[in-house]
Each structure stands twice: as structure tokens, then as C-alpha cells.
One Martini backbone bead per residue (centre of mass of N, CA, C, O) as a GRO file, in nm:
protein
  131
    1MET     BB    1  -4.920   0.089  -0.499
    2ARG     BB    2  -4.819  -0.040  -0.756
    3TYR     BB    3  -4.659   0.213  -0.850
    4LEU     BB    4  -4.460   0.211  -0.623
    5LEU     BB    5  -4.341  -0.070  -0.662
    6ILE     BB    6  -4.235  -0.017  -0.950
    7MET     BB    7  -4.050   0.216  -0.880
    8ILE     BB    8  -3.868   0.069  -0.679
    9LEU     BB    9  -3.769  -0.149  -0.869
   10ALA     BB   10  -3.648   0.034  -1.077
   11PHE     BB   11  -3.451   0.181  -0.901
   12SER     BB   12  -3.296  -0.069  -0.809
   13ALA     BB   13  -3.203  -0.167  -1.087
   14SER     BB   14  -3.043   0.099  -1.165
   15SER     BB   15  -2.852   0.089  -0.907
   16PHE     BB   16  -2.714  -0.197  -1.007
   17ALA     BB   17  -2.617  -0.083  -1.253
   18GLN     BB   18  -2.326  -0.143  -1.463
   19THR     BB   19  -2.037  -0.057  -1.596
   20ASP     BB   20  -1.759  -0.181  -1.741
   21GLU     BB   21  -1.574   0.002  -1.561
   22GLN     BB   22  -1.698  -0.083  -1.283
   23ARG     BB   23  -1.643  -0.400  -1.321
   24ALA     BB   24  -1.343  -0.375  -1.349
   25ALA     BB   25  -1.278  -0.235  -1.080
   26ILE     BB   26  -1.394  -0.465  -0.908
   27ALA     BB   27  -1.206  -0.691  -1.021
   28ASP     BB   28  -0.947  -0.551  -0.928
   29ARG     BB   29  -1.009  -0.542  -0.615
   30ILE     BB   30  -1.076  -0.889  -0.606
   31LYS     BB   31  -0.823  -0.995  -0.681
   32SER     BB   32  -0.566  -1.181  -0.666
   33PHE     BB   33  -0.241  -1.154  -0.488
   34SER     BB   34  -0.196  -1.458  -0.562
   35ASN     BB   35  -0.016  -1.756  -0.633
   36VAL     BB   36  -0.040  -2.108  -0.689
   37CYS     BB   37   0.217  -2.358  -0.721
   38VAL     BB   38   0.229  -2.681  -0.824
   39ALA     BB   39   0.402  -2.939  -0.840
   40GLY     BB   40   0.443  -2.992  -1.192
   41ASP     BB   41   0.352  -2.727  -1.283
   42ASP     BB   42   0.293  -2.474  -1.518
   43CYS     BB   43   0.375  -2.136  -1.375
   44GLY     BB   44   0.581  -1.964  -1.582
   45GLY     BB   45   0.849  -2.069  -1.528
   46ALA     BB   46   1.132  -1.876  -1.500
   47ALA     BB   47   0.997  -1.633  -1.372
   48ILE     BB   48   0.918  -1.764  -1.114
   49ALA     BB   49   1.192  -1.877  -1.034
   50ASP     BB   50   1.339  -1.605  -1.016
   51SER     BB   51   1.155  -1.469  -0.800
   52ALA     BB   52   1.202  -1.695  -0.581
   53VAL     BB   53   1.510  -1.638  -0.559
   54ALA     BB   54   1.492  -1.330  -0.488
   55ALA     BB   55   1.349  -1.390  -0.249
   56LEU     BB   56   1.323  -1.379   0.082
   57PRO     BB   57   1.284  -1.612   0.318
   58GLY     BB   58   1.099  -1.418   0.510
   59GLU     BB   59   0.862  -1.344   0.321
   60ALA     BB   60   0.684  -1.610   0.344
   61LYS     BB   61   0.666  -1.595   0.663
   62TYR     BB   62   0.522  -1.310   0.681
   63ALA     BB   63   0.238  -1.348   0.577
   64GLY     BB   64   0.110  -1.409   0.862
   65CYS     BB   65   0.200  -1.134   0.996
   66ALA     BB   66   0.043  -0.909   0.817
   67ALA     BB   67  -0.240  -0.921   0.942
   68CYS     BB   68  -0.120  -0.744   1.208
   69HIS     BB   69   0.161  -0.579   1.098
   70GLY     BB   70   0.157  -0.550   0.812
   71PRO     BB   71   0.304  -0.547   0.504
   72ASN     BB   72   0.536  -0.318   0.632
   73GLY     BB   73   0.525  -0.299   0.952
   74GLY     BB   74   0.304  -0.067   1.051
   75GLY     BB   75   0.076  -0.205   1.176
   76GLY     BB   76  -0.230  -0.262   1.396
   77ILE     BB   77  -0.301  -0.493   1.596
   78GLY     BB   78  -0.015  -0.491   1.589
   79PRO     BB   79   0.286  -0.389   1.614
   80GLN     BB   80   0.542  -0.213   1.501
   81LEU     BB   81   0.833  -0.324   1.301
   82ALA     BB   82   0.930  -0.082   1.167
   83GLY     BB   83   1.265  -0.008   1.281
   84ARG     BB   84   1.352  -0.262   1.379
   85ASP     BB   85   1.582  -0.469   1.493
   86ALA     BB   86   1.703  -0.797   1.485
   87ASP     BB   87   1.733  -0.835   1.797
   88TYR     BB   88   1.437  -0.771   1.870
   89ILE     BB   89   1.296  -0.988   1.694
   90VAL     BB   90   1.452  -1.235   1.809
   91GLY     BB   91   1.381  -1.193   2.109
   92ARG     BB   92   1.073  -1.199   2.084
   93LEU     BB   93   1.031  -1.471   1.935
   94THR     BB   94   1.173  -1.641   2.149
   95ALA     BB   95   0.992  -1.568   2.380
   96TYR     BB   96   0.728  -1.672   2.259
   97ARG     BB   97   0.824  -1.962   2.208
   98ALA     BB   98   0.857  -1.973   2.554
   99ASN     BB   99   0.596  -1.829   2.678
  100GLU     BB  100   0.657  -1.540   2.723
  101THR     BB  101   0.595  -1.231   2.875
  102VAL     BB  102   0.615  -0.902   2.678
  103GLY     BB  103   0.295  -0.834   2.664
  104ALA     BB  104  -0.035  -0.794   2.595
  105GLN     BB  105  -0.006  -0.998   2.320
  106SER     BB  106   0.143  -1.275   2.381
  107ALA     BB  107  -0.078  -1.503   2.340
  108LEU     BB  108  -0.090  -1.453   2.027
  109MET     BB  109   0.217  -1.536   1.980
  110TRP     BB  110   0.281  -1.815   2.079
  111GLY     BB  111   0.153  -1.986   1.841
  112GLN     BB  112   0.320  -1.841   1.607
  113ALA     BB  113   0.617  -1.924   1.730
  114ALA     BB  114   0.624  -2.231   1.795
  115ALA     BB  115   0.699  -2.329   1.480
  116LEU     BB  116   0.981  -2.172   1.500
  117SER     BB  117   1.279  -2.160   1.410
  118ASP     BB  118   1.590  -2.026   1.410
  119ASP     BB  119   1.583  -1.963   1.107
  120ASP     BB  120   1.313  -1.828   1.089
  121ILE     BB  121   1.378  -1.597   1.281
  122GLN     BB  122   1.615  -1.479   1.109
  123ASP     BB  123   1.456  -1.433   0.846
  124LEU     BB  124   1.247  -1.237   0.970
  125ALA     BB  125   1.451  -1.033   1.071
  126ALA     BB  126   1.568  -0.963   0.792
  127TYR     BB  127   1.296  -0.884   0.656
  128VAL     BB  128   1.207  -0.652   0.862
  129THR     BB  129   1.469  -0.466   0.836
  130GLY     BB  130   1.370  -0.381   0.531
  131PHE     BB  131   1.138  -0.165   0.580
   0.00000   0.00000   0.00000
């Protein structure tokens, strides 16, 4: 019995051992995909400022949408947005903001759209049509 326990422990320890390459691959998979820069901190200087200026206004707003609609609007929990025109996006977001039912998942969108201004909706529509 003692021999069996030692063999099980030895096997478990060897199966959890990882090479440097495996550890690096794991670290790469779990690394942060974004950075937060607090006002007043030096967060990379001009390179970050240039990329922030180059980004579309709707890109930052879409970050919350991506959880359900996918990073490129391909859909998932929510419907596909890629390929939709700006009028469709504006119409749907405006309807959701007014708590109108336009589909089976309307209740999920009411809270998301409630805080959006008209400019936010236009920015999101412009960003989504770029997919």
C-alpha cells in the first residue's frame, strides 16, 4: 500500500512538472490584453498618446459589447453585428435605450443602452460598421 501511494505521488509530481517553454506558453496565454494608464503616470509617453488619438471613439465603448457580440462583432451570446449598417445599429440602440422590445434578448440590452448618449450611439455605430 505504501509503495502504491509513493508511486501515485511520484506520478502526480512528474505530471505537474513543466518545462520553461511550457511555462512561457502559459504566461503568454494568461497575460493581460490591455493596460490601464492613470492620469499623471508616465505610461509609455507619446506612443500611447498617438495610439489613443488614432483609435476610433466607439472602440473604447465597444469593449463592453465584445463580451456578448464578439471582439469583431461576429456574435456569440448576442447576435452578429458585423455586416450591419449604421442605421440598424443606431435604431436598435435607441430602441433599447427607450426600453422597447425588439428581440428575445431585449431585456439584456436595456441596461447596457440606458447610459448611452446620442453621441455614444453614433460612435458605436461608426465603429461596428468597420468590422
